[in-house]
C-alpha positions in Angstrom: 3.6 -9.8 16.7 6.1 -10.5 19.9 8.4 -8.0 20.6 11.3 -10.3 18.7 9.5 -9.8 15.7 9.3 -6.1 16.0 13.2 -6.4 16.3 13.2 -8.7 13.0 11.4 -5.6 11.2 13.8 -3.1 12.5 16.8 -5.1 12.1 16.1 -5.5 8.2 15.5 -1.6 8.2 19.1 -0.5 9.7 20.5 -1.7 6.8 18.6 0.7 4.5 19.2 3.7 7.1 22.9 4.1 7.2 23.5 7.8 6.8 20.0 8.7 6.0 17.4 10.5 8.1 14.6 8.7 7.4 13.2 5.5 5.3 10.3 5.4 3.2 8.3 2.1 2.9 5.4 1.9 0.5 2.7 -0.8 0.0 -0.5 -1.4 -1.7 -4.1 -2.4 -0.9 -7.3 -3.1 -3.4 -5.2 -5.1 -6.2 -6.9 -8.0 -6.7 -10.6 -6.5 -5.9 -13.7 -6.3 -8.0 -14.7 -2.7 -6.8 -12.9 0.5 -6.2 -9.9 2.6 -6.5 -6.3 1.0 -5.5 -4.8 2.3 -2.8 -1.2 2.9 -1.7 0.4 3.7 1.7 3.8 5.6 2.2 5.4 6.1 5.6 8.6 8.0 6.4 9.9 6.1 9.3 12.7 8.6 11.0 16.4 7.7 12.4 15.1 8.8 15.7 12.3 5.9 15.6 14.6 3.5 15.5 16.8 4.9 18.2 13.7 5.0 20.4 13.1 1.9 22.1 10.1 2.7 23.7 8.6 4.0 19.8 9.4 0.7 18.5 7.6 -1.3 21.1 4.7 1.0 20.8 4.4 -0.8 17.6 4.8 -4.3 19.2 1.8 -5.6 17.1 2.9 -4.5 13.7 2.6 -6.9 10.9 1.6 -7.3 7.4 -2.1 -6.0 7.1 -3.3 -9.3 5.9 -2.4 -11.2 9.1 -4.3 -8.6 11.2 -8.0 -8.5 11.8 -9.7 -5.0 11.1 -9.6 -3.9 14.9 -5.7 -4.6 15.0 -5.2 -2.4 11.9 -7.2 0.5 13.1 -5.4 0.4 16.6 -2.2 0.4 14.9 -3.3 3.5 12.4 -3.9 5.1 15.5 -0.8 4.6 17.1 1.1 6.2 13.7 -0.8 9.0 13.9 0.3 9.8 17.2 3.6 9.2 15.9 2.9 11.4 13.1 1.8 14.5 15.7 5.1 13.1 17.6 7.2 13.8 14.2 9.1 10.5 14.4 6.7 8.8 11.5 4.8 10.8 8.6 2.7 9.1 6.3 0.4 9.6 2.8 -2.1 7.7 1.1 -2.6 7.8 -2.9 -5.5 6.6 -5.0 -5.3 5.3 -8.6 -9.2 5.4 -9.5 -11.3 2.6 -11.3 -11.4 4.7 -14.7 -7.5 4.5 -14.1 -7.4 0.9 -13.8 -9.5 0.4 -16.9 -7.5 3.2 -18.8 -3.8 1.2 -18.0 -3.9 -1.7 -16.2 -4.0 -2.8 -12.6 -0.2 -2.8 -12.3 0.6 0.4 -13.7 -2.4 1.9 -11.6 -0.9 0.9 -8.9 2.4 2.6 -9.4 0.3 5.7 -10.1 -1.0 5.1 -6.4 2.4 4.5 -4.9 4.0 7.6 -6.7 1.1 9.9 -5.8 1.9 8.9 -2.1 5.2 9.1 -2.1 5.3 12.4 -4.3 2.9 13.8 -1.2 5.3 13.0 1.7 8.6 13.9 -0.3 7.1 17.6 -1.0 6.0 18.1 3.0 9.4 16.1 4.3 11.5 17.5 2.0 13.3 14.2 1.8 14.7 14.9 -2.0 14.3 11.5 -2.9 16.6 10.6 -5.8 14.8 10.8 -9.5 15.0 7.5 -11.2 15.6 10.1 -14.1 19.3 11.1 -12.8 21.6 12.2 -15.1 24.6 10.4 -15.2 28.3 12.0 -15.4 30.9 11.8 -18.3 32.6 8.8 -16.4 29.1 6.8 -15.5 28.3 7.9 -12.0 24.7 9.0 -11.2 24.8 12.7 -9.8 25.4 13.4 -6.1 22.8 11.4 -3.5 21.3 14.3 -1.3 17.9 12.5 -0.8 17.1 11.8 3.1 15.7 8.5 2.7 16.1 5.6 0.9 12.5 4.3 -0.4 11.5 0.9 -0.1 8.3 -1.0 -1.8 6.8 -4.2 -1.4 6.8 -6.5 -4.4 9.5 -6.5 -7.2 11.0 -3.4 -9.2 8.7 -0.9 -10.9 10.5 0.7 -14.1 8.2 3.6 -14.1 8.6 4.7 -10.9 9.6 8.4 -10.3 12.1 7.5 -7.6 14.8 5.1 -6.9 13.9 2.0 -4.9 14.9 -0.9 -3.3 11.8 -3.6 -4.0 11.6 -6.1 -1.2 9.6 -9.4 -2.3 7.3 -9.8 1.2 8.4 -6.6 2.2 5.3 -6.3 4.5 6.1 -9.2 6.5 10.2 -8.2 6.5 10.3 -4.2 6.6 8.6 -2.1 9.6 8.5 0.7 7.3 6.8 -1.3 4.8 4.7 -3.0 7.2 3.2 0.3 8.3 2.7 1.3 4.7 0.2 -1.7 4.4 -1.6 -0.7 7.4 -1.7 3.0 6.3 -2.8 1.5 2.7 -5.5 -1.1 4.1 -7.1 1.2 6.6 -7.7 4.2 4.1 -9.0 2.0 1.4 -11.2 0.1 3.6 -12.8 3.5 4.8 -13.2 4.7 1.7 -15.3 1.3 0.6 -17.5 1.6 3.9 -18.0 5.5 2.8 -18.7 4.2 -1.3 -21.3 1.6 0.7 -23.3 4.9 1.4 -23.7 5.6 -2.4 -24.2 1.8 -3.6 -26.0 0.1 -0.1 -26.8 -2.3 -2.5 -23.2 -4.1 -2.8 -22.8 -4.2 0.6 -19.2 -3.0 0.1 -18.7 -2.5 3.6 -18.4 -6.0 4.6 -16.5 -7.5 2.1 -14.5 -4.2 0.3 -15.0 -5.1 -2.9 -13.3 -8.1 -3.1 -14.9 -11.3 -4.7 -16.6 -13.2 -2.0 -19.6 -15.2 -2.4 -22.1 -12.2 -1.0 -20.5 -9.7 -4.0 -21.0 -12.2 -6.4 -24.6 -12.4 -5.6 -25.4 -8.9 -5.2 -23.6 -8.7 -9.0 -25.7 -11.4 -10.2 -28.9 -9.7 -8.7 -28.2 -6.0 -9.3 -26.0 -5.6 -12.3 -22.5 -3.7 -12.4 -22.5 -0.5 -10.5 -20.1 2.1 -11.7 -17.3 1.7 -9.4 -16.8 -2.0 -10.7 -13.5 -2.8 -12.8 -15.3 -4.4 -16.0 -12.1 -5.9 -17.0 -11.9 -7.8 -13.2 -15.2 -8.7 -14.4 -14.1 -10.4 -17.6 -12.4 -12.9 -16.0 -14.9 -13.9 -13.2 -17.9 -14.3 -15.9 -15.7 -16.6 -17.5 -14.9 -18.3 -14.6 -18.9 -18.6 -13.7 -19.5 -20.3 -17.0 -16.9 -22.4 -17.1 -17.9 -24.0 -14.1 -21.4 -23.7 -14.6 -20.9 -25.7 -17.7 -18.8 -27.8 -16.1 -21.7 -28.8 -13.8 -24.2 -29.2 -16.4 -22.2 -32.1 -18.1 
């Protein structure tokens, strides 16, 4: 990403930094995978970061994680860790398990992962994020907003999310805070899947990270379903496979 592009990301965020000390961006990874948990990243970016051109330039390669190579994501994650040590950025990752995905659904599980990441960040940084359950006054206004940060989430509004937030469609390509969160979510989940591959070596999770690639489908046909696969996702895949095979036969 060019310097002009990183400026576009920071300019977008500036509208939400008015009167705030931090801006929290949230994104997920693994929502469409056939196996493994869904992971969310929450990144708090300080006003001091946005005010310092050197910090901004340091993340000049930042972009939606899906548009970057694995090595680029790892490099950006390391930079985020360095900025975290400097105190101008902080971040957390949260997971929702396969069991939670199956018990509820992927949308609810994704919200759970996002809430966990955001809650951990809120507690550590004492951001005093405004709850969605804030009680209104006699005249209809919400209680005094003393939060130190605004919250931006990639995607559509979430009714059951615990904090007041702004939903930004394609936010990982618009907001620096959300783009950074996409890196945290993707790198954290990928690393988790690499570790999971040591327990389930037949499925090559370290290669496809649980997504529905041809090699993953072949492993499923050869070895069956493991404990870390999502049965509800596999049902749809099986139905499509059967339909394709019937079409080819007739």
